[in-house]
N, C-alpha and C positions, 0 to 999 in steps of 0.2 A: 490518476493523482488528481486529488483537491484542495484545496489550502482554505484555511480559516483558522481565523481566531476563536473559535469554540469555545477554548476555555481558556483562562488567562492569567492563571495560577501556579506557580510551580508545584504546593503539593498535588493537585491534578494530573498537570500537564506530565509530574514527574511520574507519575503513573502510565499515563499514559505516553511518553517518550520512552518508547524501550530499547534504548542502546547504551553500551555500557563503554565503558574505556579501550578493554579489551576485545571490541567484537573480533572473533575469528572469521578472515576472508579465508576461506577452503578454496587451495587452489588444486586445479583437477590435473588429472595426469595426461601425456599426452600418448595415447594409444590410435593405432591402424582402424579407421573406419570398416565397418562390414562391408563386405562384395556385396552382399543385396542391397543392404541400406547403406550408402556410401556417406551421407550426411547427418545418420541418426545420433545422436547424443543424449545421454540421460545424466541429470545430476545425480551426484550419490550421498547417499547417506549412509552415517556410521554404520560399519559391519553388513554392508552390501555387499553383493559378489562383485571378483574378477572377472570380466570378457575382454573381449577385443573392441568396448563401446567405448569413444569418447568420456570421458566422467565431465560434470561441471556439477561443485555444489552451491547451496543457496544458504546464507545465514543468515537465521532467523534472531534478529538483533530485539529480544526481550517484545518480543508480540508484535511488533509494529511496523520495522521496515526487512524488506527481505533485498538481499545485496546480494550479487557478486561479481567478478572481474569481467571487464571488455581489457582486449588487449592491442596496443600500436605500438608497433617496434616490440622493440626487448619490454616496455615498458606497462604491467598492470594495473589497471586502475578499479576502483569500486565504484558500481553504480546500482542505484536503485532498479530493482524491477517492476515494470508497472504497466497492468494492463489499461491503464486508464487514460492512457496517451498512446502516440506514436514517435515521437523524433527521440535520436540521441545524443543527445548532449554532453560534455567534458568542460568541467571548468582550466582553461588553459593555462592562467597564471600561477597553478600550480605545477606546471610538466614544462619547465622551458627548455623550447629547441622541439619539441613534439610535431609541434606540424610543421616544422624547418621544409619538409620535404612535401608534404603536402601540395597540393594545388589548393590555396586559398582564395575564395569569391571575397574578397573583402569590398567588393560591390554588393552585396548579398547580404548586408546585414539585416538579422532580425530580434527583434526583442519581446519573447514570451512572457506577457504578465499572468503571475497569478491572484488568487485573492487578495495573499499579501505577499509582498516581494516579484521580482522579475530576474529572468536569466535573461541576460544582454549580449554576442557576439556578433562573428560573421560564421558563414557558412564553408565550411571545409571538407575538401574529399581527399580521402586514403583509407588505406589498405587496415582493415580490421579484424582482429581472429576475438568469436566468440565460443565459447562452447566446442573449441578443437576445429572450428570450422571459420577457416579463413577469407573474406567478402572485400574482394577489391574494388578499389574506391567506393568507397561506399562515401555518402556526405553527411554529416554531422555537426555542429554546434558549435563552435568552440570559444565556448564562453569567458568572457572577460569582465565584465560584471555583474554581481548576483548579487543584487538590490536584497535586505532583509531576510537571507538564505543559508548564514551560518549556520544553521539546524543541520544542514545536509552535511556540511564537513566534519561538524562533531559526532555523528553517525558514523564517521570513517567511507562515508562515501564521497565521490566527486565527481557524479553525474546521475543521469536519470537514465534507462532505455527505457524507452516505450514498444508495447506490442499490439499497439491498435492498427488497423488499419489505416492506407495511405491517405485516406480521404481527413483525416484529424492531425496529419500530418504539416508543420507550417514550415517545415523545411521544403515538403515533397512541393507544395503548393506554390510556396514563394517563388520556385525553382520551376516550375511549370508556367510559371506566369512571364518568367523573366526568359526562360529562354525556350520554351515550348519544347519541353521533352522531358524523359524519365528520370535525370539524373539525380533526382533527391529523392529517391525510392527508399523508403525505409530500410532497415537493418534485416527486418525477416523478408521481407521482398524479395531483398536480393538473394537471400538463404532459397527461397520459394523460385524464382524466378531461372535461378541455374541449378535447380535440380527437379523440373516439372514431372518429369515422373514418380517423383515421393512423394509419401503422405505429407501435407501442408498442415500439420497441426503442433499445438504447445500444451503443454500441460505441464499443473502444482503439486507437490504435494508441500503444502505449507504446515509445518510443524508448530506443536503449543509446548510451551515452556510452563515450568509452574512458576508461581506470586514471583517465588524468590529466587531463582533463576536468571543466572546472567544472559544467556543464547544457547541457540542450538541450532539445528540444522535442517535444511528442507530440498525438494529435489525440484528441478525445471529437468523438463527434456522437450526435445527437438521432432519432429515427426518419429517418435516412438513413445511407450509407456514405460514407469516404473512397474515393473512385473509384480510386486505386490498387488498394487491395486488396480491391474490388465482388467479383471470384472466390469470397468467401464465402460470397454467396447458394448457391454451388452445395455446398457442406458440408452436411456430416447434421448434422441436429440431436439435438441431446445432448440428450435431456430432464430437467427437474430432476428429483432424486431427491429423493421428498417422505413420507417414513415416517412423520413426524409432521402432513403437511395437515392443514386447512391452519395449522396452529400450526409456528413455525420454519420457515417457507419460505427456503432460503438457494439461494447461487447457487454447488450442489453438483450432480455429477453425476457416474455409472460411469466408470472407465478397464478397459481391457480388461487392458495391461499396462505395465510397466515394464522400459526396459533402464537397464542400470548398468556400464560398460564396457563395451556390444557386446552383452552376454547376458542375456537375458529371465530376471525372476529368477522364485521360484514366488511370490505374492501371499499371504501368510497370512490368514487365515480373519478378513472383516471385522469391525471393533468395531458395525458400524453395523447394526441387528438387519433381514434380511429381505433383506440383498442377496446374488445369485446367488452359489455358490461359485465361486470363482476370479478373482471380478472384486473391487472396491475402488470408496471414494467418496472425489472430490478435491472441495474448495471451490476456487473460483477467488476470489481476493482480491487487489482491486488497493493496497489497502490495508498487506497485508505485504510486506517484499522479501525474505525469504528462499524457501524451501523446503522443507517439513517430514515425514520419513517415519517410518511407523511405527517406533519406537524400537530393534526387535528387526532389522528390514530396513536403515535407515541403518547400524546400527554394526556389524554384521556388513559392507557394502560398505565403510566407512569404513576399518576393520581390514585389510580385503585389497588398500587401494591402500599399495603398495610404502613410499612416502616419507611416509605420514601418520603424526602424530603428535595426542596427544588430549592437551591441558592440563588438569589438573580445578580449577586454583586460579583458571581462566577457564571453562569448561565450556565448549572450544571447539577444533574441530580445523584443525590447519597441514597442510599439502602444498609440495611442492617448487614453488616459485611457475610452472617452465616444464612442469608436471605437466599432458597434455591429457585432462582427465575428460569422461569419453563419456555422455550422459544422453536418456534419450528416452522420451515417454509415448505412447501407445497410445489410441486415441479411436472406436470403430466402423472399424476396420479405416486408419486414419489415425495414419501416424507424425511426430511432432511431435518433433523435435531442439532441446535447448539449446545456446546458444552457449556453448564454454566461457568467453569472459572470463565468464557471470554466474554460472561455476558458484567460481569462486575470486577474491578482492580482494586485491592486494599492499597494504601499508602500511611506515610505518615508525617506531620509537618501540624504545624500551627496554623491554627482555620479563622481566621478575621481575627477578632479578638481573644478568640479562648488560646487557649495554652496546648501545647504540643498533644498529639492525641493522633490513634489509626482512623481511617475513617476509608469507606467505600464509594466509590461510583460507579453507577452503569453507564455501561458503555455501548447502550442502545439510545436513539437523540433523537429529536424534533427537524425536521427541515422542513423547507418550504420549497415546493417544486420548481425547477426553471422551463417545464413543458417538455422536457424531454426524455424523465423518467421519473420513477414514486417512488422507488426502495433503492438506496444506494446501498450494496451486498461490499462491503468492507474485509477487511481481514477478521474480524469477528467472527462471519459467517463460513468463510472459505479456506480458515482452518478445520473446522470440521466438513470439508468435504476432498477429494482427487475430482480438479476439474480441468477439464480440457476443453480448449480454445481452436476448433478448426475455423479455416479461411475456405473452406469451401473445397469439395473431390473433385478431382478433372478427369472428365472421361478420356478413356483411353486413346477412344476411338474418333473423338471429332476435337479433343485437347480445350473442351471446353468447360471452365471452371464454375463448379456448382455456388449455391448461397452458404454461407459461412455458416455454422453452428456451434452450439455449445453442448458437454456431456459432464454431468454431476455423477460421483456415485460416493454414495453418503460414510462417511469414516469414523462417524461416532455413534458409540450404544449409548441408549439413555439411561440403563441402568448402570453398567460400569461410571459413566460420567460422573451421576449423582456421589458414586459411593468415592468416585478420583476427586469431587470438589471440596467434599467433608475432611477428607485426609489433608488434603493440599490448604485445605482456606487454615485448617486448623493449625498445621504446622507454620503458617504466614503466620496467624496471628500471635500465636505465643513466642515470635521474634520480635514481635513489633510492640508499641508502648499500647496502653488500655485503650479500648476501643471509646473514640467520642460520644455526646449524648449529642444525637441529630436536632431534637427538642430545643438544646441550645443552641445549637447550630443557627437554628429556624431563626431563633431569637433575635441574635447579632444578627442575623442578617437582615432581619424587618428593624432593626434600629440603626444598621449600617447605609441602610434604602427602604425608610418609610413609604416609598410612591410602590417597591414590586417589580420598578421596571429594570429590565436587561441594562445593565450597566456598564456588562460589557462589551454587548452590541452598540450602544448609546456611545460609549466612549471610542468607538472608533473600531470596532472588533477586529477590521482588517486590515487598522491602522498601524502605524510602526511605536505608537504610544505606548497601545499594550505590551505589543513585543518587547520593548524595551524596560516596561515596568517591570514585568516578570524575569527577564532576565539579571535586574540589579535586585531583585530580593532572593537569587541563589544564595549569596553572600550571606544572608542574612537566617538559612533556613538549612544550609549544608551541615553544620554542627548537629541539629538533631537525627539528621538522617546519617551521619557517619558515625554517631555512637550507637545506629542499629543496625546497618548493613554492610560498615566500614564502607571500603573505597567504591565498593559498585555502587553504592548509594548518592554518592559525589557525582557520578554519571548520571546519572538517572535526571539527575537536579540539573546538570549543566544541559541536559538534554533537552529541558523543559519547549525548546521551541516545537521539538516537533512534534509535539502534542497541540502547540498553539497553532502552525502553522501547517500541516501535512491532515492533520484528521480530515477536513475535510477538501474538501477538493470535491494441435491437438493430434503410420498405424502399425508398425510389426512391433517385436517386443525387444529391448534389450534390458541385459543386467548390468548391473554398476561395480565398481570400481570403488576401491577402500580411499579414500580422504587421504589427505594431508594436511595439515594443518599451519597456517602461516599468520600468526596476529598481527593484527594492525591494529598500531593506538589512536587511540583520540587525538585528531592535527590542533595542533593550535586554533585557536582564536583567527578567523582573517578578518582583522580588524582594519589592517594596512595591506589592501591589493594594491598593484604596480598601475599607478595612475594612467589613461589613455584617452588618446581623441576623442571624444564621443562622433560617431557617425550619425547620420539620420537614418532612424527606423522604424521598416514598416512594423504596424502593431499586431500584433497576434495574442489571442489566449489559448488555455488548452480548453478544448470542448465542455469539457466537463467541470469548469470551474464559477 
């Protein structure tokens, strides 16, 4: 998961902040585990068949956040599923007494800092259940302060569950440093350690919803595959690129080629040391909703799109809403196309000094590399593949764990996707105001910012001022959206901060059970949290921040 004030205005972030007031958290059924694979669990999509396997469903909340429950005691807690981090944290203030029976290490305070905002608290060890799997003595961060991150609560989530390696875990590193043992292992590490003979992979199907849909659901599996996508087992292994192993092991791998509008581009020299010439490193992150390319590559492509306009006051690119952009990524000789619906998103609101109108933002964006990866493939890409993250196969004779790798199965048919885009986009534009004039937008932007500088970044893109300004504008712009999309639009606007702050920052088969739904309503804004005495924190940062 990555934080960024990439877009600082509600009309854009409302489109990116894909969570609604009534974000359904799908509760999983309690069932006996299979005898052959006692900890196999597969998330359930609607219409899935019922077997003895437990099921956990994942909510796609307007294509930006994928949320499921962890359970402590009898309390189900919605958390964001994130392959870009490795810690489990829960906002303790909203669950009084939740940690009263835990072993609380108040002498182990941690402050995890994002590009915008931070989460501060202490390490707590308690039994946690996830996907019908009970994990005893799991170390989590009981968060007491959550600076500038109300967007998490507004999405219906009360924490983050990371699926990265222990080397990325602030809890693990801190507990090892203090106690010289492994009591701070991640949730997945504890699951796999307790079941050493079982497959130790996770797998995601991240569903896609249309332009105007509220929410959908995907699947998440531990030690199993969604049977619909079991062909992923025949795909090549994509080794995790570990130039700094064993430190900072991420879900990153080598990409062979990138297609933009049907043409292979020349991959610039990788910012990551040791990468072969003509290759690049891509990080696969379910906690990031957009897709990021090296700055020079992205800007050259964006400028080549006939209708594309860059608005410097928002640091965002807009395009004709009917533009059928074509993007594909190549891994080990396999081509993975991206659905056009994932590349742009329509929204309606006043823009700059112009009246209310409909615009479409491009969701592939430039970024400066931090030297650990070149491409950040968030949900824009991951919705087009069934993705498996394998922590390394264990040799049954030696017990030694192999190297981690990923597998990807393309699930987007290019021809069908284009037809789907045309139908869905036509329907959405028919329900929205008339399309805005991009030339007028460019002129208004130039008038507002003659220098053409990126004011969003210059004004403190990762600071609190932009966040506050964005939230304050919600009241002004809500009526326009309410008139278009009703109550759901207010949810999009109210969740602007998700777009502002979250955008940048895997063997036997089982079938799945039919889920039941329990709506989790948008919680009230957490502007008045219970105060507490500030401890002395050790400073940590998510490694892809």
